[in-house]
C-alpha positions as a printed NumPy array, in Angstrom:
array([[110.411, 102.37 ,  54.023],
       [106.573, 101.257,  55.541],
       [105.318,  98.68 ,  53.093],
       [104.491, 100.62 ,  50.179],
       [104.837, 104.394,  50.112],
       [103.523, 105.982,  47.627],
       [106.199, 109.162,  47.397],
       [108.869, 106.736,  47.611],
       [107.828, 104.998,  44.029],
       [106.872, 108.384,  42.898],
       [108.462, 109.515,  39.682],
       [109.188, 113.344,  41.351],
       [110.263, 111.699,  44.884],
       [113.76 , 113.842,  44.632],
       [111.644, 116.875,  43.832],
       [108.946, 116.006,  46.313],
       [111.339, 115.504,  48.983],
       [113.617, 118.439,  48.246],
       [110.307, 120.686,  48.628],
       [109.382, 118.752,  52.059],
       [112.896, 119.463,  53.462],
       [112.831, 123.249,  52.202],
       [109.672, 123.518,  53.925],
       [107.156, 123.504,  51.404],
       [103.2  , 123.039,  52.704],
       [101.795, 119.1  ,  52.525],
       [ 98.711, 120.463,  51.048],
       [100.183, 122.829,  48.708],
       [102.753, 119.659,  47.383],
       [ 99.561, 117.397,  47.573],
       [ 97.688, 119.459,  44.598],
       [100.75 , 120.004,  43.055],
       [101.545, 116.243,  42.564],
       [ 98.158, 114.645,  42.871],
       [ 98.679, 113.52 ,  46.163],
       [ 97.457, 112.831,  49.732],
       [ 98.42 , 114.558,  52.567],
       [ 98.485, 111.691,  54.316],
       [100.832, 110.286,  52.246],
       [103.455, 113.373,  52.384],
       [103.092, 113.185,  56.531],
       [104.086, 109.656,  55.939],
       [106.785, 110.091,  53.79 ],
       [107.855, 113.015,  56.4  ],
       [108.697, 109.888,  59.008],
       [110.992, 108.655,  55.968],
       [112.907, 111.426,  55.559],
       [113.624, 112.283,  58.974],
       [114.759, 108.418,  59.56 ],
       [116.877, 108.986,  56.099],
       [118.044, 112.107,  57.191],
       [119.146, 110.889,  60.72 ],
       [121.188, 107.984,  59.224],
       [122.95 , 110.034,  56.769],
       [123.867, 112.443,  59.829],
       [125.199, 109.783,  61.997],
       [127.049, 108.678,  58.905],
       [128.798, 111.854,  58.184],
       [129.783, 111.776,  62.232],
       [131.193, 108.313,  62.02 ],
       [132.888, 109.533,  58.678],
       [134.24 , 112.892,  60.328],
       [135.146, 110.612,  63.355],
       [137.239, 108.209,  62.062],
       [138.863, 110.833,  59.648],
       [139.859, 112.556,  63.515],
       [140.944, 109.281,  64.153],
       [143.207, 108.88 ,  60.856],
       [144.793, 112.396,  61.674],
       [145.863, 112.016,  65.33 ],
       [147.188, 108.346,  64.334],
       [149.612, 110.523,  62.065],
       [150.07 , 113.644,  64.716],
       [151.39 , 110.729,  66.794],
       [153.562, 108.958,  64.306],
       [155.341, 112.511,  64.053],
       [155.121, 113.061,  67.314],
       [156.931, 109.821,  68.831],
       [159.68 , 111.028,  65.572],
       [160.371, 113.639,  66.95 ],
       [160.307, 112.674,  71.199],
       [163.031, 110.111,  70.031],
       [165.127, 112.622,  68.277],
       [165.04 , 114.875,  71.399],
       [165.588, 111.524,  73.68 ],
       [168.528, 110.837,  71.51 ],
       [169.892, 114.989,  71.944],
       [169.432, 114.383,  75.413],
       [166.53 , 117.388,  75.071],
       [164.923, 117.524,  78.39 ],
       [162.728, 120.503,  77.361],
       [161.746, 119.159,  74.035],
       [160.484, 115.476,  75.363],
       [158.655, 117.18 ,  78.05 ],
       [156.761, 119.245,  75.277],
       [156.238, 115.66 ,  73.506],
       [154.409, 114.292,  76.759],
       [152.469, 117.179,  77.089],
       [151.273, 116.811,  73.123],
       [150.919, 113.271,  73.904],
       [148.477, 113.884,  76.442],
       [146.463, 116.086,  74.743],
       [146.2  , 113.579,  72.016],
       [145.099, 110.932,  74.367],
       [142.411, 113.527,  75.658],
       [140.965, 114.295,  71.892],
       [140.968, 110.356,  71.6  ],
       [138.762, 110.256,  74.76 ],
       [136.31 , 112.707,  73.266],
       [135.652, 111.436,  69.829],
       [135.686, 107.804,  71.768],
       [133.06 , 108.916,  74.332],
       [131.084, 110.95 ,  71.553],
       [130.601, 108.036,  69.329],
       [126.528, 106.051,  69.98 ],
       [127.147, 103.092,  72.629],
       [130.286, 104.649,  74.506],
       [129.74 , 106.422,  78.148]])
């Protein structure tokens, strides 16, 4: 927040923020809550920043969940691969190698989509 945002400390903060996100006009909200249009305009910047942070956190959580699932698949795939090796099943072993490559590719895509990675 920039210094003291009158909207952020307003008792109807949630209602005002929801109305702004829904596209209610600044003038309409200003009249309804006895606020200035400029204060509401400044507050929209807070909302955008907060939304960007929330989206980033949600994306990181989603990526972490995907990586956890890939770990589980990789563990199961390793067991299948070892069983196929023990049984000398070349066809199944090759299928496991192909799936391992797909998992590797997915991990790379996830890694590259993370902020700061190229």
